[in-house]
Backbone bond lengths (Angstrom), bond angles and torsions (degrees), N, CA, C in turn:
res aa  C-N    CA-C-N  psi(-1)  N-CA   C-N-CA  omega(-1)  CA-C   N-CA-C  phi
1 M - - - 1.429 - - 1.552 112.61 -
2 E 1.362 111.20 -43.53 1.481 118.59 179.03 1.542 110.20 -58.13
3 W 1.367 115.68 -45.72 1.474 120.97 -176.13 1.526 109.71 -64.56
4 I 1.312 117.59 -42.75 1.441 121.80 -179.28 1.504 108.62 -59.03
5 L 1.308 116.93 -48.57 1.461 126.76 -179.43 1.581 109.17 -55.58
6 L 1.313 116.85 -46.42 1.446 123.22 -176.62 1.557 110.41 -70.32
7 I 1.344 117.00 -34.92 1.465 119.25 179.36 1.545 108.82 -68.86
8 V 1.378 116.28 -41.04 1.415 118.39 178.00 1.517 113.02 -63.28
9 I 1.353 115.84 -40.53 1.409 120.89 179.26 1.567 109.15 -64.55
10 G 1.306 117.11 -36.99 1.463 121.73 178.33 1.516 111.56 -64.37
11 I 1.253 117.29 -43.08 1.490 121.98 -179.09 1.545 110.72 -67.89
12 A 1.361 115.26 -49.81 1.466 121.27 178.78 1.507 112.61 -57.99
13 A 1.375 114.96 -47.33 1.433 120.64 -178.09 1.470 116.06 -65.60
14 S 1.369 114.13 -43.21 1.448 119.30 -177.65 1.538 112.57 -74.02
15 S 1.357 117.24 -30.29 1.479 121.33 175.51 1.505 108.73 -64.04
16 L 1.295 117.44 -52.06 1.410 121.49 -179.58 1.568 112.36 -67.65
17 G 1.351 115.27 -39.57 1.433 120.99 179.61 1.456 114.14 -58.67
18 S 1.373 115.69 -49.80 1.454 119.73 -177.36 1.513 111.57 -75.63
19 L 1.302 117.80 -25.04 1.481 121.00 172.23 1.488 114.38 -63.82
20 I 1.327 118.10 -39.49 1.457 121.22 -178.46 1.574 109.91 -110.53
21 G 1.273 120.51 6.77 1.443 121.96 171.82 1.534 114.81 79.92
22 M 1.347 117.86 16.88 1.463 119.92 -176.31 1.503 112.69 -107.79
23 G 1.353 117.54 13.24 1.410 122.69 166.88 1.470 119.45 72.88
24 G 1.304 122.10 -10.73 1.421 123.86 178.05 1.559 114.53 98.28
25 G 1.379 114.24 -21.26 1.468 116.78 179.10 1.480 114.42 -63.67
26 I 1.321 114.30 -28.16 1.468 120.94 -178.45 1.579 110.24 -67.04
27 I 1.335 114.27 -17.38 1.504 121.00 175.99 1.558 109.78 -102.57
28 V 1.312 113.90 -46.49 1.515 119.85 -176.60 1.510 109.82 -59.38
29 V 1.348 120.88 -48.43 1.429 123.99 -179.17 1.512 113.97 -55.94
30 P 1.329 116.84 -53.74 1.462 118.79 178.01 1.561 112.96 -62.87
31 A 1.327 116.12 -36.30 1.456 119.86 179.53 1.540 111.48 -65.16
32 L 1.298 116.73 -45.36 1.448 120.59 179.83 1.532 110.04 -69.65
33 L 1.364 117.01 -36.53 1.489 117.61 176.65 1.556 109.74 -61.78
34 Y 1.287 117.98 -38.67 1.454 121.93 177.29 1.527 108.33 -63.30
35 L 1.327 117.15 -50.59 1.480 121.29 -178.34 1.553 111.30 -57.88
36 A 1.309 115.00 -31.46 1.500 119.04 178.97 1.528 113.08 -64.13
37 T 1.317 117.06 -13.37 1.459 120.39 176.21 1.543 109.98 -85.93
38 L 1.321 119.20 -9.46 1.504 120.91 -177.12 1.475 108.63 -97.80
39 P 1.352 119.32 151.77 1.476 124.89 -173.11 1.550 114.22 -50.09
40 S 1.323 113.31 -44.05 1.526 121.42 -174.34 1.556 113.13 -67.27
41 F 1.334 114.20 -19.44 1.479 116.06 -171.88 1.578 107.39 -127.33
42 Q 1.304 118.57 20.31 1.457 119.64 179.21 1.524 116.31 -62.98
43 H 1.302 115.75 -15.56 1.504 119.44 -178.19 1.533 109.65 -81.15
44 L 1.311 120.49 -7.71 1.499 122.88 178.23 1.534 110.05 -75.68
45 T 1.312 113.76 125.55 1.484 120.50 174.65 1.520 106.95 -103.53
46 P 1.334 119.06 164.33 1.487 121.07 177.25 1.483 110.69 -57.94
47 Q 1.333 119.41 -36.40 1.420 124.12 -178.66 1.577 110.63 -63.09
48 V 1.329 115.79 -45.60 1.446 121.11 -177.84 1.576 109.09 -70.64
49 V 1.346 117.41 -37.26 1.444 122.39 174.69 1.509 111.13 -56.76
50 V 1.343 114.04 -50.55 1.470 117.52 179.49 1.493 112.73 -64.19
51 G 1.276 118.59 -46.15 1.456 122.42 -179.67 1.546 112.92 -61.04
52 T 1.298 115.00 -43.79 1.505 118.72 177.35 1.509 111.94 -64.86
53 S 1.337 115.70 -40.30 1.483 119.81 178.49 1.479 112.96 -63.81
54 L 1.309 116.98 -40.17 1.481 120.10 -177.37 1.546 110.12 -71.07
55 F 1.335 116.92 -36.20 1.449 120.20 179.70 1.600 109.31 -68.34
56 T 1.287 115.57 -38.27 1.470 119.91 177.31 1.508 110.75 -63.98
57 M 1.337 118.81 -34.83 1.453 120.60 -175.06 1.530 111.82 -74.25
58 I 1.312 118.68 -12.35 1.449 119.46 173.15 1.524 108.28 -56.08
59 F 1.348 116.34 -42.86 1.461 123.37 -172.72 1.566 109.28 -81.09
60 T 1.307 117.50 -31.53 1.457 122.67 171.64 1.504 110.77 -61.49
61 G 1.374 114.06 -48.32 1.447 118.64 179.11 1.493 114.85 -63.06
62 L 1.291 115.90 -43.98 1.493 120.24 178.42 1.516 111.13 -62.61
63 S 1.273 120.41 -48.61 1.443 125.12 -178.94 1.485 112.95 -61.65
64 S 1.342 118.54 -46.65 1.467 120.97 -175.52 1.569 108.96 -75.22
65 T 1.388 116.31 -36.35 1.498 114.79 178.91 1.493 112.29 -61.98
66 L 1.328 116.37 -42.82 1.463 117.93 177.46 1.500 112.97 -58.51
67 A 1.338 115.63 -36.88 1.492 119.69 179.39 1.481 111.15 -72.12
68 Y 1.367 119.51 -43.06 1.436 121.74 -179.08 1.486 112.82 -68.80
69 M 1.367 119.83 -27.29 1.432 122.66 177.10 1.535 111.58 -59.80
70 K 1.341 115.50 -33.78 1.465 118.90 177.02 1.479 114.62 -68.81
71 H 1.305 118.94 -26.31 1.464 123.58 175.26 1.470 114.70 -91.51
72 K 1.251 118.65 -2.49 1.515 126.45 173.16 1.556 109.86 58.42
73 T 1.304 116.60 40.81 1.490 119.48 176.68 1.498 114.72 -105.73
74 V 1.363 118.27 1.93 1.450 122.98 -179.74 1.548 109.69 -84.72
75 D 1.304 119.46 125.06 1.435 125.51 172.49 1.533 108.92 -89.41
76 Y 1.331 118.22 85.24 1.465 122.49 -172.71 1.500 111.98 -60.13
77 K 1.377 117.77 -44.70 1.409 119.63 -175.33 1.556 110.63 -62.92
78 S 1.323 117.14 -46.03 1.521 117.29 177.39 1.516 111.10 -63.42
79 G 1.332 116.75 -40.75 1.446 119.05 -178.97 1.482 114.02 -59.40
80 L 1.348 116.45 -42.52 1.461 120.02 178.55 1.552 111.74 -67.56
81 I 1.312 114.86 -36.91 1.492 117.35 179.26 1.564 109.62 -66.57
82 F 1.290 117.76 -44.40 1.478 121.18 178.04 1.559 111.17 -63.56
83 L 1.355 116.14 -32.44 1.418 119.95 -179.95 1.516 114.93 -62.01
84 I 1.321 112.97 -31.34 1.488 122.39 178.09 1.541 110.18 -53.88
85 G 1.355 115.26 -40.56 1.457 121.90 176.50 1.489 116.03 -88.48
86 S 1.354 116.34 -44.88 1.486 120.32 -174.37 1.500 112.73 -68.96
87 G 1.378 117.82 -31.96 1.485 119.56 -175.63 1.567 110.44 -64.40
88 P 1.306 118.13 -54.94 1.527 117.18 177.21 1.506 112.29 -65.57
89 G 1.298 120.47 -29.23 1.431 123.75 179.71 1.541 111.55 -67.38
90 S 1.349 115.95 -39.46 1.457 123.23 -178.33 1.553 110.23 -67.06
91 I 1.394 113.46 -36.98 1.501 118.90 -178.86 1.494 109.98 -70.22
92 L 1.347 117.65 -42.15 1.466 121.66 175.20 1.529 111.62 -62.64
93 G 1.304 117.33 -39.91 1.444 120.98 177.32 1.464 113.28 -63.19
94 A 1.301 119.90 -36.82 1.461 124.33 -179.17 1.515 109.36 -63.58
95 W 1.321 117.51 -36.49 1.458 119.66 179.43 1.582 112.60 -72.74
96 V 1.324 114.52 -34.92 1.484 119.98 178.25 1.546 110.10 -63.41
97 T 1.318 115.80 -34.42 1.487 120.11 -176.80 1.576 111.89 -54.75
98 E 1.346 116.03 -26.87 1.451 119.96 -177.92 1.493 113.14 -61.70
99 K 1.364 118.52 -20.36 1.444 120.61 -170.51 1.595 110.17 -94.64
100 M 1.326 115.85 -0.78 1.546 116.77 -174.95 1.519 113.18 -100.37
101 D 1.347 116.01 147.65 1.471 120.11 171.07 1.542 107.03 -97.94
102 L 1.324 112.89 170.34 1.494 121.07 -172.37 1.505 112.68 -58.96
103 H 1.385 118.06 -48.33 1.413 119.47 -173.95 1.514 113.63 -71.75
104 S 1.291 120.36 -42.47 1.484 123.38 175.34 1.507 109.39 -61.90
105 F 1.329 117.14 -37.73 1.464 123.18 -178.07 1.499 108.56 -62.85
106 N 1.327 119.18 -46.36 1.430 122.16 -179.39 1.535 112.89 -62.53
107 I 1.349 116.03 -45.44 1.496 119.28 178.43 1.505 111.87 -63.76
108 Y 1.291 118.52 -44.59 1.476 121.49 -179.45 1.518 110.96 -60.51
109 F 1.359 113.31 -51.04 1.467 120.04 -178.05 1.495 110.93 -61.42
110 G 1.325 118.22 -46.32 1.483 120.72 -178.34 1.521 112.97 -64.34
111 T 1.383 116.05 -40.04 1.457 119.47 -179.99 1.536 110.46 -64.69
112 F 1.316 113.83 -44.34 1.498 118.65 -179.88 1.528 111.96 -59.99
113 I 1.353 115.94 -42.82 1.477 121.16 -178.53 1.540 108.26 -66.26
114 L 1.273 119.23 -39.29 1.460 120.65 -179.11 1.549 110.90 -68.12
115 F 1.349 116.58 -31.90 1.462 119.36 174.88 1.448 112.83 -65.73
116 V 1.362 118.36 -41.03 1.427 122.52 179.32 1.545 108.32 -64.32
117 S 1.333 117.47 -43.24 1.498 121.05 -179.62 1.421 110.16 -60.85
118 F 1.334 119.72 -38.67 1.483 123.70 -179.42 1.484 110.66 -63.56
119 V 1.364 115.40 -45.39 1.446 120.54 179.72 1.533 111.00 -60.00
120 L 1.321 116.78 -37.68 1.490 118.31 179.49 1.512 109.98 -67.81
121 V 1.332 119.62 -27.04 1.449 121.38 175.87 1.524 112.39 -63.18
122 V 1.323 116.00 -42.13 1.463 117.95 -178.30 1.488 112.48 -96.31
123 K 1.333 116.52 19.84 1.488 123.66 -175.82 1.603 110.87 -53.44
124 E 1.357 115.55 -38.08 1.427 117.28 -172.97 1.513 113.19 -70.23
125 K 1.327 116.89 -18.38 1.462 121.13 179.81 1.548 113.76 -91.32
126 L 1.328 114.35 -4.75 1.459 120.95 178.76 1.525 112.55 -87.45
127 K 1.308 111.78 155.67 1.498 118.47 179.51 1.529 105.84 -117.76
128 P 1.307 117.22 142.61 1.498 118.68 177.08 1.535 114.22 -60.93
129 L 1.310 113.81 148.34 1.483 116.50 179.66 1.591 109.25 -59.02
130 P 1.371 113.67 136.92 1.463 116.11 -177.37 1.512 113.23 -66.53
131 F 1.276 117.78 144.18 1.490 123.18 175.90 1.524 109.26 -157.51
132 R 1.313 115.35 146.98 1.471 118.96 176.11 1.521 110.99 -82.40
133 K 1.278 115.96 125.12 1.501 119.74 -178.26 1.510 114.18 -57.88
134 D 1.347 114.26 -32.61 1.471 117.55 -178.43 1.530 111.93 -75.21
135 K 1.377 114.63 -17.20 1.524 117.66 178.49 1.451 113.33 -120.43
136 G 1.264 116.35 6.57 1.496 122.54 178.62 1.488 111.45 -115.59
137 I 1.294 113.75 -175.78 1.448 121.95 179.93 1.556 110.60 -106.47
138 V 1.318 115.75 119.87 1.512 116.86 -179.71 1.449 108.73 -115.07
139 R 1.361 117.28 133.49 1.468 122.20 -178.95 1.515 110.52 -130.55
140 T 1.299 116.98 150.61 1.459 123.04 175.26 1.495 109.67 -124.70
141 F 1.352 112.60 149.97 1.507 119.69 -178.92 1.520 108.09 -145.36
142 T 1.334 117.51 138.58 1.437 121.88 177.29 1.562 106.11 -119.62
143 D 1.312 115.29 123.78 1.451 120.35 -176.79 1.559 111.11 -83.42
144 N 1.334 113.94 -178.42 1.468 120.07 -176.89 1.523 113.47 -62.00
145 S 1.346 117.40 -22.68 1.489 119.76 -176.94 1.518 108.02 -90.99
146 G 1.341 119.65 -1.82 1.444 121.97 178.56 1.521 113.10 91.09
147 R 1.341 117.22 2.59 1.473 121.89 177.37 1.540 110.79 -76.65
148 S 1.289 116.52 130.24 1.469 122.12 -179.19 1.546 113.32 -98.47
149 F 1.324 114.06 140.87 1.497 119.56 179.28 1.536 107.76 -122.44
150 E 1.306 117.05 144.45 1.426 121.65 168.81 1.519 109.21 -125.41
151 Y 1.366 115.70 128.43 1.383 120.88 -178.10 1.576 107.84 -142.42
152 G 1.349 114.65 164.63 1.442 116.78 -179.53 1.511 111.81 -175.49
153 Y 1.346 114.84 178.36 1.454 118.90 -173.99 1.527 110.71 -168.31
154 N 1.303 118.17 161.52 1.461 121.14 172.84 1.505 107.66 -84.51
155 P 1.341 119.29 123.66 1.445 121.39 -176.47 1.522 117.75 -56.62
156 I 1.331 117.39 -37.75 1.477 121.77 178.42 1.452 111.87 -63.42
157 L 1.447 114.32 -48.30 1.452 120.97 174.89 1.515 111.11 -59.79
158 G 1.378 117.16 -39.63 1.447 120.96 -178.46 1.554 110.32 -61.83
159 V 1.319 118.82 -39.23 1.464 122.95 -177.71 1.508 109.06 -70.84
160 M 1.328 117.82 -40.18 1.466 120.81 179.22 1.539 112.34 -64.18
161 I 1.362 118.30 -45.50 1.403 123.45 -179.54 1.605 108.22 -66.63
162 A 1.291 115.14 -39.98 1.464 119.52 176.70 1.532 113.70 -60.93
163 F 1.330 115.35 -35.12 1.510 117.88 175.71 1.502 110.37 -61.81
164 I 1.373 116.28 -48.59 1.436 119.19 -177.03 1.555 111.31 -62.63
165 V 1.328 112.97 -44.29 1.496 118.65 175.50 1.504 113.26 -58.96
166 G 1.345 115.97 -45.73 1.427 119.04 179.73 1.528 112.26 -63.26
167 F 1.333 117.64 -39.79 1.454 124.64 176.82 1.536 109.17 -57.18
168 L 1.336 119.93 -50.14 1.460 124.12 179.88 1.496 110.80 -63.23
169 S 1.358 117.73 -39.94 1.469 121.63 -177.94 1.478 107.77 -69.05
170 G 1.328 120.43 -39.22 1.414 122.00 -178.52 1.545 112.42 -65.79
171 I 1.338 115.51 -33.29 1.487 121.13 177.92 1.520 108.29 -65.95
172 F 1.335 116.88 -48.44 1.430 122.52 -170.46 1.560 111.92 -88.05
173 G 1.299 118.90 -6.34 1.465 120.45 174.07 1.556 113.34 74.31
174 I 1.269 117.25 30.80 1.524 118.28 -177.95 1.488 110.27 -114.30
175 G 1.311 117.27 17.26 1.495 117.90 172.28 1.504 112.33 96.82
176 G 1.343 117.55 137.57 1.423 121.03 -178.54 1.503 116.69 -61.32
177 G 1.381 117.79 -24.26 1.438 120.53 -175.00 1.502 112.05 -108.42
178 S 1.369 116.43 -8.48 1.464 117.66 -169.13 1.530 113.34 -66.92
179 L 1.358 117.45 -38.94 1.464 115.52 -178.90 1.495 110.71 -79.02
180 M 1.357 117.17 -3.15 1.452 117.82 176.41 1.560 112.94 -69.42
181 V 1.285 116.67 -16.16 1.494 119.63 178.04 1.527 110.99 -59.42
182 P 1.362 117.75 -60.73 1.469 117.13 178.07 1.523 112.41 -63.45
183 T 1.341 117.22 -30.88 1.425 119.99 178.81 1.532 112.45 -65.17
184 M 1.352 115.63 -45.52 1.474 121.45 176.23 1.508 112.32 -63.05
185 I 1.320 114.91 -40.69 1.461 116.48 -177.74 1.521 111.94 -73.43
186 L 1.320 116.42 -41.80 1.510 122.23 -175.38 1.553 113.15 -76.91
187 L 1.330 117.26 -43.52 1.427 119.61 -170.64 1.592 113.00 -96.52
188 F 1.323 112.90 -32.95 1.481 116.42 -175.50 1.521 112.73 -113.58
189 F 1.356 116.65 -1.65 1.417 124.52 178.79 1.541 115.41 54.53
190 F 1.327 112.59 41.26 1.497 119.41 171.89 1.545 107.72 -61.00
191 P 1.332 120.49 144.45 1.461 123.32 166.97 1.546 105.70 -60.15
192 P 1.364 116.50 137.22 1.492 118.11 -179.42 1.560 116.25 -52.07
193 H 1.360 114.88 -37.78 1.487 118.60 -178.37 1.584 108.97 -67.16
194 V 1.261 118.41 -36.54 1.459 120.24 178.77 1.481 110.76 -75.61
195 A 1.330 118.27 -39.41 1.472 121.23 178.93 1.489 110.08 -63.83
196 T 1.318 119.58 -40.09 1.480 121.61 176.95 1.500 112.96 -63.61
197 A 1.348 116.93 -49.12 1.492 118.42 -178.57 1.523 111.95 -67.06
198 T 1.326 118.93 -39.09 1.435 122.47 -179.71 1.529 109.07 -65.83
199 S 1.345 118.02 -39.24 1.466 121.44 178.62 1.526 112.07 -60.80
200 M 1.323 115.92 -42.43 1.445 121.64 178.30 1.531 111.61 -62.96
201 F 1.292 115.09 -39.72 1.462 122.46 176.12 1.563 107.92 -61.02
202 M 1.279 119.59 -38.36 1.458 124.52 -177.64 1.529 110.50 -76.22
203 I 1.287 117.13 -35.28 1.451 121.41 -174.93 1.536 111.28 -62.18
204 L 1.289 118.71 -36.10 1.468 122.84 -179.33 1.527 112.31 -55.45
205 P 1.357 121.60 -60.80 1.445 116.77 179.29 1.491 116.62 -69.50
206 T 1.326 119.14 -34.11 1.484 120.88 -177.65 1.519 107.87 -70.17
207 S 1.371 119.98 -35.48 1.458 120.03 178.66 1.558 109.72 -66.94
208 I 1.298 114.80 -36.94 1.499 117.64 175.30 1.503 111.51 -58.43
209 L 1.364 115.17 -51.93 1.452 120.79 -179.07 1.480 112.10 -58.28
210 S 1.362 119.14 -48.82 1.476 122.53 -179.97 1.486 111.22 -66.79
211 S 1.320 118.67 -33.27 1.493 123.90 179.76 1.546 108.20 -64.97
212 I 1.313 117.08 -41.56 1.472 118.49 -178.33 1.488 108.94 -60.40
213 T 1.328 118.29 -42.20 1.419 123.50 -179.09 1.551 109.14 -63.00
214 H 1.307 118.10 -46.32 1.462 121.34 -179.70 1.537 112.79 -67.46
215 I 1.330 114.88 -34.51 1.491 120.53 178.01 1.544 109.25 -61.70
216 T 1.363 113.62 -46.41 1.525 116.98 -179.77 1.501 111.10 -65.66
217 L 1.342 117.56 -25.57 1.463 119.71 178.29 1.567 112.57 -87.22
218 G 1.344 115.33 -4.47 1.485 119.93 -178.17 1.528 114.21 76.31
219 N 1.351 115.09 29.52 1.442 117.68 -173.66 1.576 113.89 -103.90
220 V 1.362 116.17 28.66 1.444 117.51 177.72 1.524 110.23 -123.91
221 N 1.318 119.57 121.88 1.431 124.59 176.16 1.536 105.97 -86.61
222 W 1.298 115.64 105.01 1.474 120.51 -171.17 1.528 114.18 -66.94
223 L 1.352 117.22 -37.65 1.440 119.29 176.23 1.457 113.99 -61.38
224 Y 1.356 117.69 -42.59 1.407 121.15 -179.97 1.498 111.65 -70.23
225 A 1.298 117.58 -36.30 1.434 123.94 -179.94 1.552 109.91 -63.81
226 L 1.407 116.48 -42.15 1.445 119.73 178.52 1.563 111.92 -66.10
227 A 1.325 116.51 -26.71 1.478 119.98 176.43 1.486 110.77 -76.47
228 L 1.323 119.65 -32.81 1.440 123.77 -175.11 1.550 111.95 -80.79
229 I 1.369 116.56 -33.02 1.456 122.56 -174.44 1.529 114.66 -56.18
230 P 1.349 122.88 -49.36 1.450 121.25 177.83 1.479 114.72 -55.41
231 G 1.371 115.31 -43.94 1.424 120.81 177.93 1.482 112.32 -63.77
232 A 1.395 117.42 -37.38 1.435 121.29 179.01 1.514 111.49 -65.67
233 W 1.238 118.18 -39.36 1.485 121.76 -178.00 1.575 109.88 -68.89
234 I 1.282 115.97 -45.65 1.516 120.51 -179.76 1.519 109.55 -67.01
235 G 1.352 114.98 -49.33 1.422 120.73 -176.31 1.563 114.14 -61.16
236 A 1.321 115.77 -31.55 1.482 120.38 177.74 1.533 110.31 -63.94
237 K 1.303 117.65 -41.05 1.473 122.41 179.13 1.536 108.31 -64.57
238 V 1.334 119.50 -42.16 1.449 123.20 179.92 1.539 109.91 -60.79
239 G 1.336 113.84 -47.40 1.505 122.43 -176.37 1.558 109.23 -59.00
240 V 1.332 116.91 -46.17 1.422 120.42 -179.74 1.500 113.18 -61.82
241 F 1.353 115.44 -43.58 1.475 123.76 175.52 1.540 110.21 -52.65
242 L 1.348 114.49 -52.57 1.497 118.57 -176.86 1.569 109.95 -67.65
243 N 1.312 118.16 -34.38 1.500 121.07 -179.55 1.527 110.15 -62.04
244 T 1.278 118.73 -37.38 1.464 122.83 -177.11 1.565 109.08 -74.68
245 R 1.304 116.87 -16.06 1.469 119.56 -177.75 1.576 113.55 -97.32
246 F 1.347 115.97 -21.94 1.415 121.73 -174.64 1.597 113.03 -90.92
247 K 1.292 114.06 152.11 1.484 118.97 177.08 1.589 108.01 -78.64
248 S 1.322 114.27 164.74 1.460 120.69 -179.55 1.503 111.76 -58.70
249 K 1.354 118.22 -46.42 1.436 123.01 -176.64 1.510 109.17 -61.55
250 T 1.297 117.29 -38.02 1.507 121.91 -177.24 1.589 108.33 -64.82
251 I 1.327 114.82 -43.09 1.433 119.47 -179.88 1.505 111.25 -64.82
252 V 1.279 118.92 -42.32 1.510 122.11 177.97 1.573 108.01 -64.89
253 F 1.290 117.91 -39.91 1.484 119.23 -179.08 1.534 109.54 -67.28
254 I 1.341 120.83 -38.10 1.416 123.04 178.16 1.544 111.38 -66.85
255 I 1.316 115.48 -40.52 1.450 121.44 175.83 1.575 111.12 -57.75
256 R 1.329 113.18 -46.67 1.506 119.67 -176.78 1.508 111.36 -66.48
257 A 1.390 115.76 -43.75 1.452 120.29 -178.41 1.550 108.34 -66.19
258 T 1.250 119.41 -42.44 1.468 123.70 -179.24 1.477 110.49 -60.99
259 L 1.329 118.03 -44.04 1.469 122.43 -179.71 1.531 112.90 -62.90
260 I 1.322 114.77 -41.34 1.453 120.71 -178.02 1.508 109.67 -65.18
261 I 1.378 116.65 -49.38 1.418 119.01 -175.20 1.575 111.42 -64.04
262 V 1.319 115.96 -42.90 1.456 120.67 -179.24 1.491 110.98 -65.20
263 G 1.382 115.01 -43.48 1.489 120.04 -174.57 1.532 109.81 -66.54
264 V 1.314 119.30 -43.40 1.462 121.44 179.70 1.552 112.09 -62.88
265 R 1.373 113.46 -44.68 1.480 119.52 177.78 1.514 112.93 -58.29
266 L 1.348 118.54 -42.16 1.424 121.50 -178.46 1.518 112.89 -68.10
267 I 1.342 113.99 -45.59 1.462 117.27 176.41 1.514 112.96 -57.48
268 Y 1.316 115.77 -42.45 1.468 122.99 177.85 1.540 108.64 -58.93
269 Q 1.347 117.18 -47.52 1.467 120.23 -176.12 1.582 107.09 -63.95
270 G 1.339 115.34 -38.99 1.502 117.64 -175.80 1.554 110.11 -68.60
271 I 1.290 117.51 -37.98 1.470 122.35 -177.66 1.512 111.90 -70.93
272 I 1.371 116.13 -50.12 1.461 117.04 -178.67 1.504 116.36 -72.53
273 G 1.387 112.64 -19.03 1.472 117.84 -178.93 1.514 112.95 -75.63
């Protein structure tokens, strides 16, 4: 029964995660934290939940990246630049996780997620961070409807912001590139489809780096990881398929709704616990 439940969680989390570019950890972590309150899963600590989630996301990242490559929506150059910052940040965040207990972890995580969802609500009133086109990176993208987007950023600023995002992602076990989706959309005005695909491209190497840290700390439950991996691989393919069918506004709406639901649930668990 436990294995079936974990496989279902893996499929659901990876489908939604690859659809909105958040890797599945944003679902797996809260789901495992909830299971930790049940008798059969009481041995799960926040550290093991985070470590197991990050290890599973290696396979979500690989599966979805291979699929997004076929649709040519991955911005490889931007992804590699952001990885310079988010990679070290996610490793540092993984070490910081060791200092947190379950209840404070839930409250911090939930509050942070609600903040991100709020910022997505006011997205239309924000302006992209200023940068000089002759000294910055400028990219263009044309979606399936023929609509063209221009976006860009200063690479040094991009690396600095990616480090902060990677650090937060490493703490909360949701993948070094996963929080880059709202960051890319809000600060650099990436088209949602490109932000999603590029984030999944980033999640693969950063999840590997963070997982190595958690493995050395003994924070991976290998039996649960093996149960989650098949669902993660299948779900990633489903998520990519849906992403290519949805409009940009729909993807942003799903991201926002997911963040609100997960954030409120975690804060509630932290308070009553």
